[in-house]
BAMI-675893 format. One line per 10 residues: number of its first residue (from 1); their letters; for each residue x, y, z of N, C-alpha, C. Coordinates in steps of 0.02 Angstrom, whole numbers, plus 50000, padded with zeros to 5 digits. Layout:
// BAMI-675893
NUM	A	X Y Z X Y Z X Y Z ~ ... .
// end
This chain:
// BAMI-675893
1	MRKLPAVSFA	50676 50762 50337 50677 50703 50338 50706 50646 50351 ~ 50686 50589 50396 50729 50551 50430 50776 50507 50362 ~ 50822 50531 50420 50885 50476 50385 50888 50416 50399 ~ 50894 50409 50322 50903 50311 50327 50947 50279 50372 ~ 50974 50231 50379 51022 50191 50410 51072 50148 50354 ~ 51111 50163 50374 51172 50160 50316 51166 50066 50295 ~ 51206 50072 50246 51183 49980 50195 51255 49974 50168 ~ 51274 49927 50155 51334 49908 50130 51330 49921 50061 ~ 51296 49947 50022 51310 49951 49967 51281 50025 49935 ~ 51279 50059 49908 51236 50139 49883 51211 50070 49821 .
11	ASTVLSLAAS	51119 50124 49822 51101 50086 49769 51105 50077 49713 ~ 51140 50147 49692 51152 50143 49630 51212 50142 49588 ~ 51260 50110 49634 51317 50075 49605 51295 50009 49590 ~ 51264 49961 49621 51247 49905 49629 51207 49916 49573 ~ 51130 49943 49556 51119 49956 49519 51155 49966 49429 ~ 51191 50009 49460 51256 50008 49401 51282 49947 49364 ~ 51305 49941 49412 51350 49866 49426 51311 49813 49364 ~ 51256 49794 49388 51208 49746 49357 51181 49752 49295 ~ 51157 49839 49292 51150 49841 49210 51181 49859 49175 ~ 51257 49855 49179 51309 49840 49150 51377 49784 49150 .
21	TAPASAQVVP	51328 49725 49185 51349 49675 49163 51306 49594 49122 ~ 51325 49580 49094 51272 49526 49032 51268 49485 49068 ~ 51156 49479 49054 51146 49438 49098 51172 49349 49098 ~ 51200 49305 49117 51243 49218 49118 51169 49204 49090 ~ 51186 49131 49062 51140 49104 49015 51093 49081 49068 ~ 51030 49073 49040 50992 49040 49100 50934 49030 49054 ~ 50882 49000 49076 50801 48973 49048 50760 49059 49056 ~ 50745 49059 48992 50703 49129 49015 50649 49115 48980 ~ 50595 49133 48987 50502 49133 48946 50479 49201 48973 ~ 50445 49210 48899 50396 49288 48867 50350 49280 48929 .
31	ASAPPSAVKG	50380 49372 48960 50322 49382 49014 50272 49347 49008 ~ 50228 49343 48951 50155 49309 48918 50158 49244 48918 ~ 50194 49211 48938 50203 49123 48938 50151 49112 49008 ~ 50114 49060 48958 50041 49021 49010 50111 48986 49080 ~ 50073 48957 49130 50122 48942 49200 50156 48877 49165 ~ 50131 48858 49124 50128 48778 49117 50214 48772 49094 ~ 50251 48837 49060 50299 48848 49025 50350 48885 49078 ~ 50321 48915 49129 50374 48944 49188 50364 48868 49238 ~ 50336 48833 49223 50356 48795 49298 50418 48764 49280 ~ 50463 48751 49323 50510 48724 49296 50563 48745 49266 .
41	ASYPDDPRLD	50552 48821 49260 50610 48853 49219 50673 48865 49288 ~ 50733 48906 49231 50761 48890 49299 50778 48992 49275 ~ 50833 49006 49328 50847 49092 49315 50897 49105 49378 ~ 50943 49157 49383 50990 49175 49422 50962 49174 49483 ~ 50962 49178 49529 50922 49145 49593 50990 49136 49653 ~ 50962 49156 49711 51007 49144 49766 50983 49166 49828 ~ 50980 49101 49880 50936 49057 49929 50920 49117 49975 ~ 50996 49175 50003 50976 49220 50025 50921 49280 50018 ~ 50891 49271 49947 50847 49323 49932 50775 49296 49965 ~ 50770 49231 49971 50721 49210 49998 50714 49247 50073 .
51	VALRMLKQGG	50764 49231 50102 50768 49256 50166 50763 49317 50183 ~ 50774 49376 50143 50764 49446 50131 50707 49454 50127 ~ 50658 49426 50086 50613 49433 50089 50571 49441 50171 ~ 50570 49360 50188 50551 49350 50233 50552 49386 50298 ~ 50612 49447 50310 50638 49488 50331 50592 49560 50304 ~ 50591 49563 50247 50539 49630 50222 50454 49626 50244 ~ 50454 49556 50256 50370 49540 50263 50381 49548 50366 ~ 50414 49547 50389 50443 49585 50432 50461 49623 50474 ~ 50467 49673 50405 50456 49735 50456 50520 49762 50454 ~ 50567 49715 50410 50653 49722 50429 50675 49763 50338 .
61	ADACFTTATT	50636 49815 50335 50663 49853 50265 50752 49867 50252 ~ 50778 49872 50300 50849 49894 50298 50883 49821 50294 ~ 50882 49780 50317 50887 49710 50323 50900 49682 50274 ~ 50834 49680 50220 50810 49646 50166 50860 49694 50139 ~ 50862 49766 50118 50895 49804 50062 50978 49778 50072 ~ 50980 49780 50133 51053 49746 50116 51084 49707 50109 ~ 51047 49634 50118 51045 49567 50122 51061 49561 50024 ~ 50986 49611 50008 50979 49607 49924 51038 49632 49878 ~ 51091 49691 49900 51108 49716 49855 51186 49671 49871 ~ 51208 49643 49941 51229 49615 49933 51232 49548 49875 .
71	VLAERPDCDR	51192 49513 49879 51187 49469 49830 51204 49487 49757 ~ 51151 49540 49735 51175 49583 49684 51239 49604 49647 ~ 51270 49628 49705 51367 49647 49704 51386 49567 49697 ~ 51385 49526 49698 51397 49457 49683 51368 49400 49609 ~ 51313 49419 49598 51270 49400 49560 51249 49457 49521 ~ 51279 49494 49479 51237 49538 49432 51185 49539 49390 ~ 51196 49476 49376 51133 49442 49337 51074 49427 49360 ~ 51063 49425 49410 50997 49408 49466 50969 49464 49457 ~ 50912 49479 49415 50866 49512 49421 50794 49507 49464 ~ 50791 49456 49524 50757 49465 49560 50804 49497 49612 .
81	AVAIVGITLA	50864 49497 49622 50886 49535 49666 50876 49638 49657 ~ 50884 49632 49607 50860 49717 49569 50779 49693 49585 ~ 50739 49680 49569 50683 49664 49587 50674 49690 49665 ~ 50688 49656 49695 50708 49637 49781 50748 49711 49801 ~ 50785 49745 49759 50800 49804 49783 50728 49870 49785 ~ 50712 49847 49712 50670 49921 49693 50612 49915 49749 ~ 50572 49839 49751 50521 49860 49811 50537 49880 49884 ~ 50592 49837 49916 50600 49870 49993 50632 49943 49962 ~ 50675 49969 49921 50649 50053 49907 50588 50080 49907 ~ 50539 50058 49870 50492 50084 49867 50454 50085 49952 .
91	KQKRYEEAKA	50464 50008 49960 50430 49990 50049 50467 50056 50082 ~ 50511 50081 50079 50551 50136 50116 50534 50216 50082 ~ 50478 50225 50038 50471 50287 50021 50520 50334 49983 ~ 50584 50268 49953 50637 50323 49914 50622 50320 49829 ~ 50557 50350 49812 50520 50338 49758 50578 50337 49709 ~ 50605 50403 49709 50647 50413 49645 50694 50345 49616 ~ 50739 50306 49688 50766 50257 49641 50738 50177 49636 ~ 50678 50191 49686 50636 50123 49659 50631 50132 49599 ~ 50597 50174 49591 50594 50203 49517 50641 50157 49458 ~ 50718 50189 49469 50758 50172 49437 50750 50091 49418 .
101	ALTRIRDSKQ	50760 50046 49483 50773 50006 49484 50702 49962 49444 ~ 50654 49983 49468 50602 49918 49466 50565 49957 49379 ~ 50583 49998 49355 50593 50014 49257 50651 49970 49239 ~ 50700 49957 49275 50752 49919 49205 50727 49851 49239 ~ 50696 49813 49287 50696 49742 49277 50605 49739 49280 ~ 50560 49803 49251 50505 49784 49223 50484 49723 49164 ~ 50522 49733 49144 50512 49671 49083 50564 49627 49070 ~ 50595 49595 49129 50650 49546 49135 50594 49490 49078 ~ 50645 49459 49070 50605 49382 49035 50639 49333 49077 ~ 50662 49323 49163 50687 49285 49206 50615 49272 49220 .
111	PFPERKHIPH	50605 49200 49255 50511 49195 49271 50532 49197 49350 ~ 50564 49255 49345 50565 49244 49453 50506 49247 49488 ~ 50487 49223 49543 50420 49225 49578 50385 49295 49558 ~ 50405 49344 49583 50380 49404 49609 50379 49448 49535 ~ 50403 49433 49488 50398 49482 49431 50371 49529 49402 ~ 50288 49476 49413 50220 49495 49387 50175 49541 49420 ~ 50226 49572 49502 50200 49612 49525 50242 49676 49528 ~ 50277 49699 49487 50333 49743 49471 50286 49792 49467 ~ 50260 49786 49412 50194 49859 49382 50188 49895 49441 ~ 50153 49839 49491 50123 49869 49540 50167 49922 49598 .
121	FLGWCLYHLG	50212 49910 49620 50255 49928 49647 50279 49992 49624 ~ 50313 49999 49544 50338 50038 49514 50271 50094 49480 ~ 50212 50059 49484 50150 50102 49493 50130 50156 49534 ~ 50146 50118 49607 50171 50173 49682 50189 50233 49670 ~ 50252 50217 49642 50305 50244 49640 50307 50321 49578 ~ 50270 50303 49547 50244 50324 49503 50189 50391 49513 ~ 50137 50359 49562 50086 50380 49594 50126 50434 49647 ~ 50164 50433 49662 50194 50462 49727 50222 50534 49715 ~ 50287 50501 49668 50302 50574 49618 50264 50617 49565 ~ 50198 50580 49572 50153 50628 49509 50135 50634 49444 .
131	DLDDSKIAFE	50177 50561 49425 50146 50540 49369 50098 50494 49355 ~ 50062 50536 49343 49968 50498 49357 49975 50450 49308 ~ 49974 50479 49246 49981 50438 49200 50023 50359 49172 ~ 50099 50410 49190 50104 50324 49195 50103 50280 49238 ~ 50090 50306 49302 50080 50271 49348 50010 50226 49318 ~ 49937 50258 49289 49912 50207 49280 49929 50159 49243 ~ 49945 50186 49186 49974 50124 49139 50004 50043 49196 ~ 50029 50093 49230 50072 50015 49268 50037 49969 49315 ~ 49981 50014 49330 49911 49978 49367 49894 49933 49334 ~ 49872 49961 49277 49833 49931 49228 49890 49859 49177 .
141	QHLLAVPGEP	49944 49865 49179 49989 49813 49165 49978 49765 49228 ~ 49971 49800 49287 49969 49742 49341 49902 49687 49330 ~ 49854 49731 49328 49798 49693 49302 49798 49655 49258 ~ 49841 49649 49222 49838 49601 49157 49854 49528 49167 ~ 49920 49547 49220 49958 49472 49260 49935 49466 49327 ~ 49890 49516 49334 49845 49474 49405 49767 49524 49398 ~ 49712 49482 49362 49672 49495 49353 49631 49495 49400 ~ 49608 49579 49433 49563 49596 49484 49602 49598 49550 ~ 49671 49615 49565 49686 49619 49613 49670 49685 49646 ~ 49649 49688 49699 49609 49733 49717 49653 49824 49739 .
151	DSTFALGLIA	49731 49803 49754 49755 49853 49782 49780 49894 49737 ~ 49785 49871 49654 49797 49895 49583 49732 49925 49582 ~ 49692 49904 49575 49607 49930 49574 49608 49981 49619 ~ 49601 49981 49689 49603 50025 49716 49642 50095 49696 ~ 49717 50079 49678 49751 50138 49653 49740 50162 49590 ~ 49703 50133 49555 49673 50182 49509 49606 50215 49510 ~ 49582 50179 49562 49530 50235 49599 49545 50289 49623 ~ 49624 50266 49648 49607 50364 49654 49662 50410 49624 ~ 49687 50383 49563 49718 50408 49496 49640 50448 49460 ~ 49580 50403 49486 49512 50401 49423 49485 50477 49480 .
161	YSQDRLDAAD	49514 50473 49547 49489 50528 49602 49533 50579 49601 ~ 49591 50595 49587 49624 50649 49564 49615 50674 49492 ~ 49604 50653 49466 49574 50696 49390 49508 50695 49386 ~ 49473 50679 49417 49411 50705 49456 49353 50660 49394 ~ 49370 50617 49377 49340 50555 49346 49294 50523 49416 ~ 49261 50543 49452 49193 50513 49499 49185 50456 49471 ~ 49175 50457 49419 49097 50380 49429 49162 50322 49409 ~ 49199 50352 49356 49265 50286 49389 49296 50275 49426 ~ 49293 50305 49499 49321 50323 49536 49273 50274 49602 ~ 49209 50304 49576 49156 50259 49599 49172 50167 49607 .
171	ELFAQALEGF	49164 50144 49514 49170 50111 49497 49224 50076 49525 ~ 49293 50095 49518 49359 50038 49539 49346 50037 49616 ~ 49342 50092 49656 49322 50077 49715 49298 50022 49746 ~ 49219 50018 49713 49191 49946 49752 49213 49894 49707 ~ 49258 49880 49658 49277 49828 49628 49314 49823 49695 ~ 49366 49860 49723 49430 49852 49774 49391 49843 49806 ~ 49341 49855 49848 49301 49833 49901 49293 49755 49878 ~ 49265 49741 49863 49241 49685 49843 49293 49639 49837 ~ 49365 49652 49805 49435 49604 49811 49460 49606 49887 ~ 49435 49647 49930 49469 49668 49969 49413 49611 50036 .
181	TKPTPRATDQ	49335 49605 50037 49322 49576 50036 49318 49501 50055 ~ 49304 49479 49979 49288 49405 49968 49383 49367 49927 ~ 49388 49308 49951 49351 49265 50003 49363 49288 50067 ~ 49421 49309 50080 49426 49329 50144 49429 49401 50181 ~ 49371 49392 50215 49373 49492 50233 49438 49521 50244 ~ 49463 49580 50232 49554 49618 50221 49535 49685 50278 ~ 49513 49684 50330 49471 49721 50378 49500 49831 50363 ~ 49580 49804 50342 49605 49860 50373 49605 49890 50282 ~ 49618 49856 50241 49599 49863 50167 49519 49908 50141 ~ 49488 49849 50192 49430 49882 50165 49400 49951 50213 .
191	SRVLVRMADV	49444 49959 50245 49421 50043 50286 49456 50092 50235 ~ 49517 50077 50216 49538 50119 50201 49516 50161 50109 ~ 49488 50080 50087 49457 50124 50020 49394 50123 50037 ~ 49325 50104 50090 49259 50164 50117 49272 50232 50122 ~ 49349 50247 50147 49364 50312 50139 49364 50368 50104 ~ 49395 50321 50056 49391 50352 49976 49338 50353 49969 ~ 49279 50318 49940 49229 50301 49943 49184 50374 49977 ~ 49212 50407 50026 49155 50446 50062 49191 50510 50049 ~ 49258 50527 50018 49308 50568 49973 49248 50592 49908 ~ 49250 50538 49873 49194 50559 49841 49131 50574 49838 .
201	ALRRDNIALA	49103 50539 49868 49025 50582 49905 49041 50662 49914 ~ 49091 50649 49964 49085 50745 49969 49126 50796 49936 ~ 49147 50769 49884 49148 50833 49836 49083 50817 49777 ~ 49032 50773 49769 48959 50777 49771 48938 50821 49806 ~ 48999 50829 49870 48919 50865 49916 48871 50804 49965 ~ 48860 50749 49942 48803 50718 49983 48836 50690 50039 ~ 48836 50747 50085 48859 50737 50168 48834 50658 50173 ~ 48791 50669 50158 48733 50585 50231 48776 50546 50200 ~ 48782 50531 50129 48816 50458 50107 48899 50473 50120 ~ 48922 50517 50129 48993 50523 50165 48979 50476 50238 .
211	ESILNRAVKA	48945 50533 50266 48909 50492 50348 48919 50443 50334 ~ 48876 50381 50317 48871 50338 50315 48907 50290 50292 ~ 48936 50323 50212 49022 50273 50223 49058 50271 50268 ~ 49087 50324 50313 49130 50330 50330 49119 50281 50415 ~ 49056 50285 50431 49018 50239 50484 49030 50165 50470 ~ 49002 50140 50409 49035 50109 50393 49116 50062 50369 ~ 49153 50111 50378 49232 50121 50382 49241 50105 50460 ~ 49203 50129 50508 49243 50126 50572 49225 50061 50595 ~ 49165 50029 50544 49124 49948 50580 49203 49920 50541 ~ 49222 49936 50463 49266 49888 50475 49327 49913 50508 .
221	SAVQHETWAK	49360 49956 50534 49452 49953 50555 49429 49997 50620 ~ 49388 50007 50672 49415 50071 50695 49481 50126 50726 ~ 49521 50089 50700 49585 50115 50751 49640 50151 50688 ~ 49594 50175 50625 49632 50228 50574 49595 50317 50604 ~ 49671 50331 50612 49641 50392 50638 49619 50434 50596 ~ 49621 50414 50532 49608 50493 50486 49515 50441 50461 ~ 49490 50404 50487 49435 50396 50480 49380 50432 50530 ~ 49410 50431 50586 49378 50488 50632 49392 50535 50608 ~ 49449 50584 50594 49459 50639 50594 49414 50677 50521 ~ 49388 50626 50475 49338 50645 50409 49273 50640 50448 .
231	LARVYDRQGK	49261 50588 50494 49183 50611 50515 49199 50633 50557 ~ 49216 50668 50580 49216 50726 50640 49203 50802 50571 ~ 49219 50769 50543 49210 50844 50499 49145 50840 50454 ~ 49129 50771 50442 49061 50782 50421 49014 50778 50468 ~ 49009 50767 50533 48982 50799 50591 48967 50861 50609 ~ 49021 50890 50611 49037 50991 50612 48972 51029 50532 ~ 49014 50963 50492 48956 51020 50422 48879 51005 50434 ~ 48875 50945 50477 48784 50929 50489 48765 50957 50557 ~ 48818 51013 50602 48784 51018 50649 48794 50979 50714 ~ 48820 50913 50691 48824 50876 50742 48870 50871 50784 .
241	SREADAARAN	48888 50931 50852 48911 50958 50871 48939 50879 50946 ~ 48904 50848 50980 48914 50796 51023 48958 50732 50975 ~ 48937 50729 50922 48973 50675 50874 49021 50699 50857 ~ 49046 50742 50836 49096 50755 50792 49160 50783 50855 ~ 49149 50808 50911 49178 50761 50993 49206 50692 51001 ~ 49157 50665 51005 49164 50585 51025 49208 50560 50974 ~ 49200 50597 50894 49266 50556 50841 49327 50600 50842 ~ 49346 50664 50866 49378 50664 50865 49429 50659 50911 ~ 49411 50642 50982 49420 50606 51046 49462 50551 51034 ~ 49425 50495 50972 49428 50434 50947 49496 50461 50928 .
251	EQRILEALGR	49518 50506 50883 49552 50485 50823 49634 50524 50857 ~ 49590 50560 50913 49674 50580 50974 49692 50533 50984 ~ 49639 50484 51041 49678 50430 51065 49711 50381 51024 ~ 49698 50369 50955 49748 50334 50914 49793 50357 50890 ~ 49802 50432 50891 49867 50454 50875 49898 50480 50935 ~ 49896 50443 50999 49914 50451 51059 49945 50412 51056 ~ 49888 50331 51062 49947 50275 51039 49990 50241 50989 ~ 49990 50273 50936 50061 50294 50888 50090 50315 50895 ~ 50094 50345 50975 50142 50407 50993 50169 50467 50935 ~ 50120 50493 50954 50084 50554 50878 50044 50599 50925 .
261	KGSVSAAAAP	50054 50676 50932 50027 50722 50968 49993 50752 50912 ~ 49942 50801 50932 49896 50832 50883 49858 50793 50840 ~ 49823 50830 50817 49767 50817 50779 49793 50811 50705 ~ 49801 50763 50676 49813 50753 50613 49755 50790 50527 ~ 49739 50838 50514 49707 50864 50475 49696 50801 50410 ~ 49630 50775 50393 49598 50734 50347 49602 50736 50285 ~ 49636 50823 50265 49656 50845 50212 49735 50851 50183 ~ 49762 50839 50247 49816 50806 50236 49851 50743 50247 ~ 49810 50695 50252 49814 50628 50278 49859 50602 50234 ~ 49908 50557 50245 49941 50530 50178 49903 50500 50117 .
271	EPGPESGLES	49938 50491 50066 49905 50445 50032 49923 50374 50046 ~ 49885 50315 50029 49937 50237 50053 49991 50245 50008 ~ 50044 50186 50017 50092 50182 49961 50091 50107 49968 ~ 50176 50071 49927 50140 50007 49919 50140 49974 49992 ~ 50103 49960 49989 50094 49903 50074 50041 49857 50065 ~ 50054 49816 49990 49982 49770 50010 50025 49687 50015 ~ 50094 49685 50035 50097 49627 50054 50113 49620 50021 ~ 50140 49618 49925 50119 49592 49875 50202 49550 49854 ~ 50252 49574 49893 50330 49557 49896 50344 49481 49908 ~ 50318 49451 49931 50307 49380 49916 50265 49340 49865 .
281	GLESGAEPKP	50206 49393 49865 50150 49357 49781 50090 49322 49860 ~ 50123 49335 49922 50084 49311 49984 50020 49358 50006 ~ 49989 49376 50038 49950 49420 50059 49973 49426 50144 ~ 49952 49483 50164 49996 49504 50200 49974 49466 50265 ~ 49931 49431 50272 49903 49392 50377 49855 49424 50382 ~ 49813 49396 50434 49789 49423 50471 49777 49484 50503 ~ 49737 49527 50498 49736 49597 50543 49724 49562 50630 ~ 49766 49578 50663 49764 49578 50727 49702 49612 50744 ~ 49684 49595 50809 49602 49626 50842 49613 49671 50875 ~ 49608 49743 50855 49631 49795 50922 49552 49793 50967 .
291	SAPTSPTPNA	49584 49830 51021 49508 49866 51056 49508 49935 51038 ~ 49413 49924 51000 49412 49968 50968 49383 50037 51018 ~ 49379 50094 50987 49362 50170 51013 49278 50146 51009 ~ 49247 50178 51030 49169 50182 51038 49131 50221 50997 ~ 49096 50193 50952 49093 50243 50881 49009 50295 50949 ~ 49020 50374 50920 48977 50421 50953 48900 50415 50949 ~ 48884 50405 50995 48792 50393 51009 48739 50450 51012 ~ 48713 50473 50958 48668 50527 50943 48625 50545 51017 ~ 48614 50507 51049 48571 50510 51074 48629 50531 51157 ~ 48690 50517 51173 48713 50545 51230 48700 50601 51234 .
301	SEPRSPAAPQ	48700 50633 51308 48723 50695 51337 48799 50704 51323 ~ 48819 50651 51349 48922 50694 51321 48951 50638 51286 ~ 48990 50643 51227 49036 50574 51218 49091 50550 51264 ~ 49063 50490 51229 49105 50436 51270 49168 50408 51245 ~ 49194 50424 51324 49292 50421 51330 49289 50347 51355 ~ 49297 50307 51268 49324 50242 51299 49401 50233 51322 ~ 49427 50183 51320 49473 50161 51330 49531 50170 51281 ~ 49597 50206 51265 49638 50191 51218 49643 50149 51216 ~ 49628 50155 51100 49638 50077 51081 49695 50048 51085 ~ 49707 49968 51078 49767 49960 51077 49788 49935 50998 .
311	VPKDSQP	49838 49994 50961 49855 49993 50898 49877 49938 50872 ~ 49886 49909 50841 49931 49847 50789 49992 49902 50752 ~ 50053 49878 50759 50105 49910 50726 50083 49902 50638 ~ 50058 49866 50610 50036 49855 50569 49980 49933 50500 ~ 49946 49973 50608 49908 49982 50551 49954 50073 50555 ~ 49997 50073 50565 50054 50147 50574 50065 50187 50498 ~ 50012 50231 50473 50039 50237 50396 50098 50285 50382 .
// end
């Protein structure tokens, strides 16, 4: 396991300090309060937390964590600082530690902006820790606060698929795909949903449908190595050897562009994590447009050999 850089405070120490300190007086509102009640409400806060979130959005998880824990050590009554610590730990895949922070802050009455998204990040922690039932509850709680939010809908689809509830998975993935398409298309998210829809088709042994869906995923975002790996396997199962070789070649080029060697088994590919860009209640921004690998052509005598794609950093799993 990669050793994370040292930080100023241990998460467990800072969270224990915050938990043992009575909150300072502040105007709070119930979690179910309408937006008009929240507007203008005060809560313990610190401007450094806004800076921390900007750093997190720019990929500076360690700097964000250090800043948030520093604020929390000085302001143990600040639930927003606990929330940002928990979100950052989730981003760092430190799921047990993140679960502790997010569970404690889930029912906070302080109306900080990120409060409604806490169940989303808690849900991903529980998902990766194997607690599918509580994960499902957390994502459903998030959807009560943010109806139709596509990433939590997608997560519920993954849970349904893991529990072999294929009809529910199909429906949830379709809803997530629509959410990632309207009003603004989010190509990478569309692609990852389509790949899971293909998984459902494969479990039903509908190879032709899986091929069609995976080709849609490639058109949405051609720089996802997992898509090409699964497409190669689908071609293999149909005896389409030239197309399978071309798909594997594209997979390999993407892995090389990411600095990784060898093929990654589609079955062993990592599941998504808390990647929705909800840490500030904002979308993660437009996806860069990389140079895409060329799709295999059934009539070609040889697999095509496109130039290595320019893989954006945001696409790294």
